[in-house]
C-alpha positions in Angstrom: -56.1 -58.7 8.7 -52.9 -60.6 8.5 -50.0 -59.5 6.4 -50.7 -60.3 2.7 -48.0 -60.9 0.1 -48.4 -59.1 -3.2 -46.4 -59.3 -6.4 -46.0 -56.0 -8.3 -46.3 -55.6 -12.0 -42.5 -55.8 -12.1 -42.4 -59.0 -10.1 -41.2 -57.6 -6.8 -42.5 -59.3 -3.7 -44.3 -56.7 -1.4 -46.1 -57.3 1.8 -49.2 -55.4 2.6 -50.1 -55.2 6.3 -52.0 -53.2 8.9 -49.9 -50.6 10.7 -48.1 -52.3 13.6 -46.3 -51.2 16.8 -42.7 -50.5 15.9 -43.5 -49.2 12.3 -43.6 -45.5 13.2 -39.9 -44.8 12.4 -40.2 -46.7 9.1 -43.2 -44.7 8.2 -41.6 -41.4 9.1 -38.5 -42.5 7.0 -40.8 -43.3 4.1 -42.2 -39.8 4.1 -38.7 -38.3 4.6 -37.7 -40.0 1.3 -40.9 -39.4 -0.6 -40.7 -36.9 -3.4 -41.9 -34.5 -4.4 -42.7 -32.8 -1.0 -45.9 -30.7 -0.8 -46.9 -31.7 -4.3 -50.3 -33.0 -3.5 -52.4 -30.5 -1.4 -49.3 -29.6 0.5 -48.5 -33.2 1.5 -46.3 -34.6 2.7 -45.1 -31.5 4.6 -41.6 -30.2 3.6 -40.3 -29.5 7.2 -39.0 -32.6 9.0 -40.6 -31.9 12.4 -43.9 -30.9 10.8 -43.9 -34.1 8.7 -43.3 -36.2 11.8 -46.2 -34.5 13.6 -48.4 -35.0 10.6 -47.6 -38.8 10.5 -48.2 -39.1 14.2 -51.6 -37.3 13.9 -52.6 -39.6 11.0 -51.9 -42.6 13.2 -54.0 -41.2 16.0 -56.9 -40.2 13.8 -56.9 -43.1 11.3 -57.4 -46.5 12.8 -57.6 -48.0 9.3 -54.0 -47.8 8.2 -52.0 -50.1 5.9 -48.4 -50.2 4.9 -46.7 -51.7 1.8 -43.3 -53.2 2.7 -40.5 -54.1 0.4 -38.4 -56.4 2.5 -38.5 -54.3 5.7 -38.7 -50.9 4.1 -42.0 -49.0 4.0 -42.8 -48.1 0.4 -46.5 -47.3 0.6 -49.0 -46.0 3.1 -52.8 -45.6 3.1 -55.2 -44.4 5.8 -58.9 -43.9 6.1 -59.5 -40.9 8.4 -63.0 -40.9 9.8 -65.0 -37.7 9.2 -66.8 -36.9 12.5 -70.6 -37.3 12.6 -70.6 -39.2 9.2 -70.2 -42.7 8.0 -67.4 -41.5 5.7 -63.6 -41.4 5.9 -61.1 -39.4 4.0 -58.7 -41.5 2.0 -55.0 -40.8 1.9 -52.6 -43.0 -0.2 -48.9 -42.5 -1.1 -46.5 -44.8 -2.8 -42.7 -44.2 -3.0 -41.6 -42.8 -6.3 -39.4 -45.8 -7.0 -42.4 -48.1 -6.7 -45.2 -46.3 -8.5 -47.1 -47.7 -11.5 -46.7 -51.2 -10.2 -50.2 -51.8 -8.7 -49.2 -51.1 -5.1 -51.5 -48.1 -4.8 -54.4 -50.0 -6.3 -53.9 -52.9 -3.8 -53.7 -50.5 -0.9 -56.9 -48.8 -1.9 -58.7 -52.1 -2.2 -57.6 -53.2 1.2 -58.5 -50.0 3.0 -61.9 -49.9 1.3 -62.5 -53.5 2.4 -61.5 -52.7 6.0 -63.6 -49.5 6.0 -66.7 -51.4 4.8 -66.2 -54.0 7.4 -66.2 -51.3 10.1 -69.5 -49.9 8.8 -68.3 -46.9 6.8 -70.5 -46.2 3.8 -68.0 -44.3 1.6 -64.4 -43.1 1.2 -63.8 -39.5 0.1 -60.7 -37.7 -1.3 -59.6 -34.7 -3.2 -57.2 -35.0 -6.1 -55.5 -32.5 -8.4 -57.0 -32.7 -11.9 -53.5 -32.5 -13.3 -52.5 -35.7 -11.4 -53.8 -37.9 -14.2 -52.2 -41.1 -12.9 -53.8 -40.8 -9.5 -57.2 -40.0 -11.1 -56.8 -43.1 -13.3 -56.1 -45.3 -10.3 -59.0 -43.9 -8.2 -61.4 -44.4 -11.1 -60.1 -47.9 -11.7 -60.8 -48.6 -8.0 -64.4 -47.3 -8.4 -64.2 -43.7 -7.3 -66.5 -41.2 -9.0 -66.2 -37.4 -9.3 -68.5 -35.3 -7.2 -68.8 -31.5 -6.9 -67.7 -28.8 -9.4 -64.9 -29.1 -11.9 -61.9 -27.2 -10.6 -58.1 -27.6 -10.3 -58.9 -29.9 -7.3 -61.7 -32.5 -7.6 -63.5 -34.4 -5.0 -64.0 -38.1 -5.5 -66.1 -40.7 -3.6 -66.2 -44.4 -3.4 -69.5 -45.9 -2.1 -68.8 -49.0 0.0 -72.4 -50.3 0.3 
């Protein structure tokens, strides 16, 4: 996929693109600036070195990775991490706090779902805190459904086929 321009709800021009060589430092800086730390299932990690290792591991394990760029700054990231021996991938999506509620997360989810489907995956899976009502709303808007028992963390799935 080529880089795709996207206009946010506030009219900002954002570019959505696959992860590219040379973007590692920008992605690490994104997570360094992202707040709050460890708010969502302990992610992103609070310690700088642990956070960098986590980002590098995500890039090794998830070959379906997209960035949202405002000018040259990374402001959003999504990855689909394949779950071994299945046709599923775990979805991860984060948007910088200054750019939330502008449609960027929704756009990232649509693109990663499209890419995952093209690669033969059958569904995306995630867990979300039930108290994170904004994220739950976005996931449901994108077609995710709850699975499993009701708890403080809920599993959601998006069937791609």
